[in-house]
DRENLUMGU-934475 format. One record per residue (C-alpha): x, y, z. Coordinates in steps of 0.5 Angstrom, whole numbers, padded with zeros to 4 digits, always signed. Example, Ala and Ser with C-alpha at 12.3 -4.5 7.8 and 13.67 -1.06 7.14 Angstrom:
BEGIN
+0025-0009+0016
+0027-0002+0014
***
This chain:
BEGIN
+0139+0179+0248
+0146+0179+0243
+0146+0174+0238
+0153+0171+0236
+0154+0170+0229
+0156+0163+0227
+0163+0161+0223
+0159+0160+0217
+0155+0167+0217
+0161+0170+0219
+0165+0168+0213
+0160+0170+0209
+0160+0177+0212
+0167+0177+0211
+0167+0175+0204
+0161+0180+0202
+0165+0186+0206
+0172+0184+0201
+0168+0184+0195
+0164+0191+0197
+0171+0194+0198
+0174+0191+0191
+0168+0194+0188
+0169+0201+0191
+0176+0201+0189
+0174+0199+0182
+0169+0204+0182
+0174+0209+0184
+0179+0208+0179
+0174+0208+0174
+0172+0215+0176
+0179+0217+0176
+0180+0214+0169
+0174+0218+0167
+0176+0224+0169
+0183+0223+0166
+0180+0221+0159
+0175+0227+0160
+0181+0232+0162
+0185+0229+0156
+0180+0231+0151
+0179+0238+0153
+0182+0244+0149
+0186+0247+0155
+0189+0240+0157
+0191+0240+0150
+0194+0247+0150
+0198+0245+0157
+0201+0238+0154
+0203+0242+0148
+0206+0248+0152
+0210+0242+0156
+0213+0240+0150
+0215+0247+0147
+0218+0251+0152
+0225+0248+0154
+0226+0253+0160
+0230+0260+0161
+0234+0262+0155
+0230+0259+0150
+0225+0261+0144
+0220+0256+0141
+0222+0253+0134
+0218+0256+0129
+0214+0250+0128
+0213+0249+0135
+0210+0257+0135
+0206+0256+0130
+0203+0249+0133
+0201+0253+0139
+0198+0259+0136
+0194+0254+0132
+0191+0251+0138
+0190+0258+0142
+0186+0261+0135
+0181+0255+0136
+0180+0257+0144
+0173+0259+0146
+0171+0262+0152
+0167+0256+0154
+0174+0252+0154
+0176+0256+0160
+0169+0256+0163
+0168+0263+0161
+0161+0267+0160
+0160+0275+0160
+0156+0275+0166
+0161+0273+0171
+0163+0278+0176
+0170+0279+0174
+0167+0283+0168
+0163+0288+0173
+0166+0295+0174
+0170+0295+0180
+0174+0301+0182
+0181+0301+0186
+0183+0306+0191
+0185+0311+0185
+0179+0310+0182
+0181+0306+0176
+0177+0299+0174
+0181+0294+0178
+0183+0288+0174
+0182+0280+0176
+0187+0275+0174
+0187+0267+0175
+0193+0263+0174
+0191+0256+0170
+0198+0253+0171
+0205+0256+0173
+0212+0252+0173
+0219+0254+0172
+0218+0253+0164
+0212+0257+0163
+0205+0260+0166
+0198+0260+0163
+0194+0266+0166
+0187+0269+0164
+0186+0277+0165
+0179+0279+0166
+0178+0287+0164
+0172+0291+0166
+0171+0297+0161
+0176+0302+0161
+0181+0298+0165
+0188+0299+0163
+0194+0294+0164
+0200+0299+0163
+0205+0299+0158
+0210+0293+0160
+0215+0289+0158
+0217+0281+0158
+0224+0280+0159
+0227+0274+0155
+0220+0271+0154
+0216+0269+0149
+0208+0271+0150
+0202+0268+0146
+0196+0272+0148
+0189+0270+0146
+0183+0275+0146
+0178+0270+0148
+0172+0276+0150
+0171+0283+0148
+0174+0289+0145
+0180+0292+0147
+0186+0297+0144
+0193+0294+0144
+0199+0298+0143
+0206+0295+0143
+0213+0297+0141
+0220+0293+0140
+0226+0296+0143
+0231+0299+0137
+0238+0296+0138
+0242+0301+0140
+0248+0298+0137
+0245+0299+0130
+0242+0306+0132
+0245+0313+0131
+0239+0316+0135
+0242+0320+0142
+0237+0319+0147
+0234+0326+0151
+0235+0323+0158
+0239+0317+0161
+0232+0313+0163
+0229+0314+0156
+0230+0309+0150
+0227+0309+0143
+0223+0304+0141
+0219+0302+0134
+0211+0302+0134
+0209+0295+0132
+0201+0295+0134
+0196+0301+0135
+0190+0298+0134
+0183+0295+0136
+0182+0288+0137
+0175+0284+0138
+0174+0277+0139
+0175+0272+0136
+0181+0274+0133
+0188+0271+0132
+0193+0270+0137
+0199+0275+0138
+0206+0272+0139
+0211+0277+0142
+0218+0274+0142
+0224+0277+0146
+0226+0282+0141
+0220+0282+0136
+0213+0282+0135
+0211+0288+0140
+0215+0285+0147
+0213+0291+0150
+0205+0292+0150
+0199+0295+0154
+0192+0293+0154
+0186+0298+0154
+0179+0295+0155
+0173+0298+0150
+0168+0293+0153
+0169+0287+0158
+0175+0283+0156
+0178+0276+0158
+0185+0275+0155
+0189+0268+0156
+0196+0269+0156
+0202+0264+0156
+0209+0266+0158
+0215+0262+0157
+0219+0263+0161
+0214+0266+0167
+0216+0272+0170
+0222+0271+0176
+0225+0276+0180
+0230+0271+0182
+0232+0270+0175
+0232+0277+0173
+0226+0277+0169
+0222+0282+0173
+0216+0286+0170
+0218+0294+0168
+0213+0299+0167
+0213+0305+0162
+0210+0311+0159
+0211+0312+0152
+0212+0319+0149
+0212+0322+0142
+0218+0321+0138
+0217+0329+0136
+0217+0331+0143
+0225+0331+0143
+0227+0331+0136
+0226+0336+0131
+0229+0332+0125
+0223+0329+0120
+0226+0322+0120
+0232+0319+0124
+0239+0317+0121
+0236+0311+0119
+0230+0314+0115
+0225+0311+0119
+0219+0316+0120
+0217+0319+0126
+0210+0316+0127
+0213+0309+0127
+0218+0311+0133
+0217+0313+0140
+0221+0314+0147
+0219+0310+0153
+0221+0312+0160
+0221+0307+0166
+0216+0309+0171
+0214+0306+0178
+0206+0304+0178
+0207+0299+0183
+0202+0303+0188
+0197+0305+0183
+0196+0298+0179
+0192+0293+0183
+0190+0287+0181
+0186+0281+0184
+0188+0274+0184
+0182+0269+0184
+0182+0261+0183
+0181+0258+0176
+0175+0255+0176
+0175+0252+0169
+0176+0245+0166
+0183+0243+0170
+0189+0241+0167
+0193+0235+0169
+0200+0234+0170
+0202+0227+0169
***
């Protein structure tokens, strides 16, 4: 037999229901607040907030003081700050169709003004020589050891060097060394600091890159790959007309490796960044 509730009992139940709903909303807000407070206290969130302040958009370069501030934040970054450990699957050697180790990457954040991305390189993996047109890049080696080689273009208006072919340009060697984490963050500016670089993993590696602004085909900031050749291969002089030694110079030839370079994108699973 169905028993109907009296008016008093029904009012009591309605009141209890409303109290429960208020408590649930309060608890939900409390959990969201705790998540925001926790996110604000993480190293990756602090880096994200700093990037929003530092990068002003295409056509701009961070002020020196802002660049130093970002560099200091990145210098303090540890693998665990982005949820990394050396036993993750990204570091296990996996070959692409042409037999070279495949590279994996995870995008933490990307907008019109900057991007934050982690690259995972198994041993012997190579990110070929490439440029960052009109971009400022902060690169932090989080894990492992790698060889880095980088160049900057020689200003054609200030150089008397004649190029051996139309698709080759002279460039000055900036870095050609091995690096092991933890090490200082490198900064690549649009025309200085080694804007054109290549990575070769010696051990499993993880690199955190912050780019401002990010690559964009629509805005003529597409990536270009190169192969470097010894300066002496095409010139017989001991030095160029400016007096620079040959070993500090090289020839960079644009190449198409889109079919050979394969990277796998994966979801970023580290501490979140909250925009807002």
